[in-house]
DRENVO-659431 format. One line per 8 residues: number of its first residue (from 0); their letters; for each residue x negated, y, z negated of C-alpha. Coordinates in steps of 0.5 Angstrom, whole numbers, plus 500, padded with zeros to 3 digits. Each point is the difference from the previous one (the first is absolute). Layout:
NUM) a) X Y Z | ...
***
This chain:
0) xxxxxxxx) 846 572 177 | 498 502 507 | 506 504 501 | 507 501 497 | 503 494 498 | 508 502 504 | 506 498 496 | 506 501 502
8) xxxxxxxx) 507 499 497 | 505 499 505 | 506 503 497 | 508 499 503 | 507 502 497 | 502 499 493 | 494 496 497 | 498 500 493
16) xxxxxxxx) 497 506 498 | 495 497 495 | 499 494 504 | 497 506 505 | 496 505 495 | 498 494 494 | 495 499 505 | 500 505 503
24) xxxxxxxx) 497 503 493 | 495 496 500 | 496 499 507 | 500 507 501 | 496 501 495 | 494 495 504 | 493 503 502 | 500 500 507
32) xxxxxxxx) 508 499 502 | 504 503 505 | 508 499 499 | 505 501 505 | 508 500 498 | 503 498 507 | 507 498 502 | 503 499 506
40) xxxxxxxx) 503 507 502 | 494 503 496 | 503 506 496 | 504 499 494 | 504 495 497 | 505 498 494 | 498 495 495 | 506 495 496
48) xxxxxxxx) 500 505 494 | 500 507 504 | 493 502 500 | 498 503 507 | 493 499 503 | 498 504 506 | 494 502 503 | 499 493 503
56) xxxxxxxx) 496 497 506 | 504 496 505 | 498 493 500 | 499 501 508 | 495 505 499 | 496 496 495 | 493 497 505 | 499 494 494
64) xxxxxxxx) 499 499 492 | 496 496 496 | 505 498 495 | 507 501 501 | 505 501 495 | 507 498 500 | 505 501 494 | 507 497 499
72) xxxxxxxx) 507 502 499 | 507 501 502 | 498 502 506 | 496 494 502 | 505 497 504 | 502 505 505 | 492 500 501 | 499 493 502
80) xxxxxxxx) 506 501 504 | 496 506 504 | 496 497 505 | 496 506 502 | 498 501 493 | 498 492 499 | 496 501 506 | 496 506 497
88) xxxxxxxx) 500 496 493 | 497 493 505 | 495 505 503 | 497 504 495 | 500 493 495 | 497 495 506 | 494 506 500 | 500 501 492
96) xxxxxxxx) 494 497 496 | 506 499 495 | 507 500 499 | 504 501 494 | 507 502 497 | 504 501 494 | 506 497 498 | 504 497 507
104) xxxxxxxx) 495 504 504 | 497 493 501 | 506 499 504 | 499 505 505 | 492 496 500 | 504 493 501 | 504 503 506 | 495 503 503
112) xxxxxxxx) 496 493 500 | 494 503 496 | 502 495 494 | 501 493 504 | 496 494 496 | 498 505 495 | 502 500 493 | 504 507 497
120) xxxxxxxx) 505 503 495 | 506 505 500 | 505 502 495 | 502 493 496 | 507 501 502 | 498 500 508 | 493 496 499 | 504 494 503
128) xxxxxxxx) 501 503 506 | 493 499 502 | 500 493 503 | 505 502 505 | 493 503 503 | 496 495 500 | 497 503 493 | 498 496 494
136) xxxxxxxx) 505 505 494 | 495 501 494 | 503 502 494 | 494 504 497 | 500 507 498 | 495 501 506 | 498 495 505 | 493 500 505
144) xxxxxxxx) 499 495 505 | 495 503 505 | 501 507 502 | 507 500 498 | 502 502 493 | 507 500 498 | 504 500 494 | 506 501 495
152) xxxxxxxx) 505 506 499 | 499 508 499 | 494 500 495 | 497 494 502 | 498 505 506 | 496 504 495 | 495 493 498 | 501 498 508
160) xxxxxxxx) 497 507 501 | 494 498 495 | 499 494 502 | 499 504 507 | 496 505 497 | 495 494 497 | 499 497 507 | 498 505 504
168) xxxxxxxx) 496 505 495 | 498 496 495 | 503 498 492 | 497 506 497 | 504 504 505 | 505 497 499 | 499 500 492 | 500 508 500
176) xxxxxxxx) 506 500 504 | 503 497 496 | 499 504 493 | 500 507 503 | 507 499 501 | 501 496 494 | 503 493 502 | 501 496 494
184) xxxxxxxx) 507 497 501 | 504 499 493 | 506 498 502 | 506 502 495 | 503 493 502 | 499 494 502 | 504 499 506 | 495 502 506
192) xxxxxxxx) 500 493 503 | 507 495 500 | 496 495 496 | 500 505 495 | 506 503 500 | 507 497 496 | 504 496 505 | 506 506 500
200) xxxxxxxx) 494 506 503 | 498 495 505 | 508 499 501 | 501 507 500 | 495 501 505 | 501 495 505 | 507 503 500 | 497 507 502
208) xxxxxxxx) 495 497 505 | 506 496 503 | 502 505 505 | 492 501 503 | 499 493 499 | 506 499 506 | 497 505 504 | 492 497 500
216) xxxxxxxx) 503 494 501 | 505 503 506 | 494 504 503 | 495 493 499 | 505 495 504 | 500 505 506 | 492 501 501 | 499 493 499
224) xxx) 506 498 506 | 496 504 504 | 495 495 500
***
């Protein structure tokens, strides 16, 4: 790379920490990258789990990015409704070569108009909300459509990040990072996707997420109603 490849993680309160830290663990290891962690206010914020992240830059102070990465999480609905936050997502995304996300972070990209007409992924429980923004929902764990790289929930972020690493630095770099972090998933249960889990488990998770689904529906209705 001729100069530093600028990666900006766009963060917000109540994100799911592994949506952020999983990809971060991969992407910071790519040679020649410059990683910035930024939020609307800068400073610190608290994740869904109570973990606190500090030392964040203010989004308005970030001049530009070659790649933006947006995690998902319960705070995504409130973030989508924050016009100042979304204006910064749009500004940075429109100037970036790649727009990427994990889980429901793709809904933020979609609401910013950065995925219109493209295929994109999201957490399985919320994937079908993407067409509300003119996006084609794709069930794949990692979805690549031009400069948009999105995908499923939480742990899919590591797969997404390794795909990004291969794209910008080559497969050997991505494979080296994968071995360095010993990423060789072997889950103890075959219940990580709804088509694999027992119906009772799928139903239980659906109940668990029903409140978040209602929040996201309400937020999307408000956003699309502005247009």
